[in-house]
C-alpha positions, -999 to +999 in steps of 0.1 A: -308+445+331-307+408+329-333+380+323-326+349+335-343+315+323-340+280+330-364+249+320-362+221+344-355+187+331-369+173+361-402+190+356-426+174+334-459+192+318-440+224+330-459+255+321-427+276+327-410+263+291-379+286+282-403+311+255-427+313+285-406+327+313-387+350+283-419+361+266-431+373+309-400+392+317-402+409+282-436+423+292-421+434+326-394+452+317-419+466+281-445+477+314-416+489+337-394+505+307-359+486+318-337+475+292-330+436+287-288+434+285-294+397+273-310+369+281-290+341+300-310+308+301-304+275+307-324+243+290-327+213+302-307+218+339-318+199+367-322+215+398-297+188+417-271+196+391-242+222+395-247+253+366-205+257+364-183+272+332-201+271+302-236+277+314-259+303+312-260+312+349-214+318+352-220+338+320-245+359+336-226+359+369-193+371+351-214+395+329-223+411+365-188+414+372-178+434+349-209+459+353-230+456+323-256+452+349-273+456+379-307+437+384-314+402+371-352+396+363-367+360+366-405+347+365-397+333+400-375+326+431-368+288+421-362+290+387-335+320+399-322+303+434-316+268+444-291+275+476-286+297+499-249+298+487-263+313+452-281+343+469-249+348+491-232+349+453-260+382+449-258+392+473-221+398+477-226+410+438-248+440+453-273+427+426-313+439+426-335+406+421-369+411+408-395+382+396-427+392+376-444+392+413-423+412+424-392+431+433-371+417+464-343+441+475-316+423+488-291+455+502-322+456+526-323+431+560-359+427+552-355+418+514-324+392+521-344+372+549-371+367+525-348+361+496-334+338+522-365+320+528-370+315+493-340+299+490-339+276+519-373+264+506-360+261+469-333+237+491-350+217+507-373+209+476-340+198+459-330+179+488-359+162+497-361+148+455-329+140+459-333+118+486-362+101+472-344+097+437-316+076+456-343+054+478-360+046+446-329+033+426-316+016+457-352-004+456-350-008+418-312-025+421-323-048+455-358-059+427-331-065+398-346-035+382-324-009+362-326+025+368-317+045+345-353+063+331-331+059+297-334+031+271-306+013+269-288-003+239-296-040+230-330-037+246-360-014+247-375+003+271-393-024+289-364-046+291-369-066+251-342-076+240-336-057+202-313-083+181-303-060+160-283-040+187-276-070+210-251-081+180-239-045+176-228-054+214-216-089+209-194-075+175-180-050+200-168-074+229-155-097+201-137-069+184-124-057+215-112-087+230-101-109+197-069-120+188-068-092+167-088-068+186-098-038+174-093-001+189-117+016+204-119+042+178-120+014+148-156+004+171-169+036+173-160+034+134-178+006+128-208+014+148-215+048+133-207+032+100-235+006+105-261+034+117-262+025+150-269+055+181-265+054+213-295+053+241-298+096+237-300+095+203-261+105+195-235+086+176-213+064+187-183+082+205-150+070+218-164+075+256-199+061+246-182+026+231-163+021+270-191+029+287-207+003+265-177-022+273-178-012+309-217-015+313-226-049+334-259-049+322-248-066+292-237-099+316-268-094+334-259-075+367-268-039+378-244-015+390-241+004+422-218+030+414-210+045+443-198+010+462-192-016+432-220-036+439-229-058+417-268-069+416-278-095+391-307-082+371-342-102+377-377-109+361-366-116+327-363-085+313-327-071+299-318-107+290-274-104+293-259-101+257-225-114+267-215-138+293-206-124+324-166-137+317-164-118+290-179-090+300-148-090+331-120-098+306-133-060+285-129-045+320-100-058+329-083-046+292-102-013+301-086-008+329-049-021+313-053+003+284-059+035+308-026+019+325-008+020+298-024+053+277-009+072+314+030+058+304+029+057+269+003+082+250-018+077+229-027+051+207-002+046+176-011+063+141+013+054+115+017+018+095+052+008+113+045+025+150+053-005+176+050-028+146+084-026+124+116-037+139+148-022+145+178-046+125+202-037+152+188-042+186+153-058+175+135-031+190+096-020+180+103+011+160+086+046+167+072+078+151+094+109+150+106+138+131+142+146+119+159+174+118+146+190+089+114+186+101+103+151+082+080+122+097+108+099+104+108+060+120+130+055+145+147+023+170+122+028+197+149+019+225+182+032+213+199+061+189+205+031+161+187+037+134+161+070+120+139+063+086+118+085+064+082+072+071+068+082+040+093+064+019+093+030+036+052+033+042+051+034+005+076+003+001+052-018+031+020-007+013+031-020-022+050-057-004+016-056+013-006-053-019+013-076-034+009-105-008-029-100-010-036-098-043-013-137-047-024-166-056-013-186-025-026-159-001-060-177+009-042-209+020-025-184+045-059-168+057-084-192+049-104-196+088-104-229+100-138-248+106-146-243+149-174-237+165-177-202+183-192-226+216-156-239+216-139-201+215-162-193+240-153-221+265-115-220+256-122-175+269-140-187+298-111-211+310-085-187+303-099-155+321-107-181+353-069-195+353-055-153+351-078-148+378-063-177+396-024-166+390-038-132+406-049-150+437-016-177+441+008-142+433+004-124+464+011-154+486+046-157+475+051-123+498+042-146+529+074-162+545+049-189+562+039-207+523+052-229+504+067-211+477+081-238+457+048-255+456+030-219+446+058-211+422+051-245+402+009-241+403+021-207+391+039-220+364+013-246+355-015-221+352+007-200+328+011-227+309-021-241+299-032-202+295+002-208+267-016-239+253-052-215+251-036-187+233-025-216+212-056-232+202-071-194+202-052-182+176-079-187+147-079-177+114-113-169+115-106-134+132-079-127+100-080-094+089-071-103+056-099-130+058-121-105+057-109-085+033-107-109+006-141-121+017-154-116-014-127-115-041-133-140-067-108-164-069-108-167-108-102-133-115-071-125-131-040-110-111-047-072-127-082-073-123-077-087-085-050-063-077-075-035-085-101-046-064-072-050-036-065-016-035-105-004-037-102-018-004-069-013+013-084+029+006-110+019+023-095+010+054-090+029+086-053+032+100-063+001+124-069-026+101-041-013+076-013-021+108-033-050+118-030-061+081+007-055+082+011-068+112-006-104+101+014-105+068+047-097+070+074-084+097+091-056+088+132-049+092+146-019+091+184-017+087+211+014+100+224+028+072+253+020+064+283+048+071+291+075+046+255+073+027+229+095+035+208+085+004+174+065+016+184+030+006+157+004+000+178-026+002+179-016+040+141-022+043+134-059+046+105-067+042+093-105+049+057-126+046+050-147+074+045-179+078+028-184+109 
């Protein structure tokens, strides 16, 4: 026989814990002299959720098909069955069903009828509960109250702001939307390094960061995910942490990332991927391997060049560390004095202008519209966007500036180099790539015909001055 137990997360103060169910089933097995082949358990499985792959229910059906047992025992029918479809599955498999209140012989018409009625009642209770929940969620949305029972990251369960978590949310949005944006993985690592936990008490994953950035609650809205409709939060609870424009910009970027990932694959993993340049055509470099399986960089457009990755990375790293250790690097990366309010105002204007371009562009396909005037208007808007982008080139977001923030300018070159090297070693690949892109331009020239040995003179590393 097989024992099946399920503890529903829908029932508060449930008397049928997993331990209690197993104890009662084992007592029945001893009294009937039955041998339990295995106990199949589904812990905290809602009655409204499917029991798919990886659940105890799925494993039990697979073992039944293999002939490991012919009888299933549960404490009662609503623990075992929640729909007539599940009942028909057991009938088709020819299994005998037993509960601690008595056996149901599915091979007889009477037994099948009783089981069908019990399954129908369980299904009715499940559907009724789901409908009540849908109505309750709709009412909460209309009243501007979050429907989730989980504590949202950034606020208490009662809707009071938690400053430390709210600041982490603001930082995540800034990192994602900044002039030198951080990847989702980088934001995840920062949140976990700072000791933050998700609403469910676990470490942040990549998906959890994406959910955070896409969550309209942080801009003061509740989303009905079936329709996409937004309802403003009301009553003073769950105050917005970021502006609506900032949240919408994050959502647009997330959607754009999905489209680009579908075309290009994963994020670059190596120091010069999409950063270094081909000296012949100017295309960016991509990673690969040569015929000897050695890691390489190659021209991303044509077969103009292929160069071993490790010696190139070593040269670039040395150049960056030397630049960071130089006495004039602070002049290059010192932050400008700027207020957060001014920057937020520029970002808001920029997002509004982008939306304006999106509104005007479809009009160009309409033959009845004044094409020249619309084109001129679009160009004017784009020119203003370019002006704003120039103003937003704020060195306060410089990776190098942050890296050197606590390096004493008075220390000697050797000591400074040692500090810089230790900081470089502590950086993840995202930030190392950002530093390279910020401080130097790397161009690899094609190899000279007849030369096969690695030639460092063909690697041009030039400091950026902008």
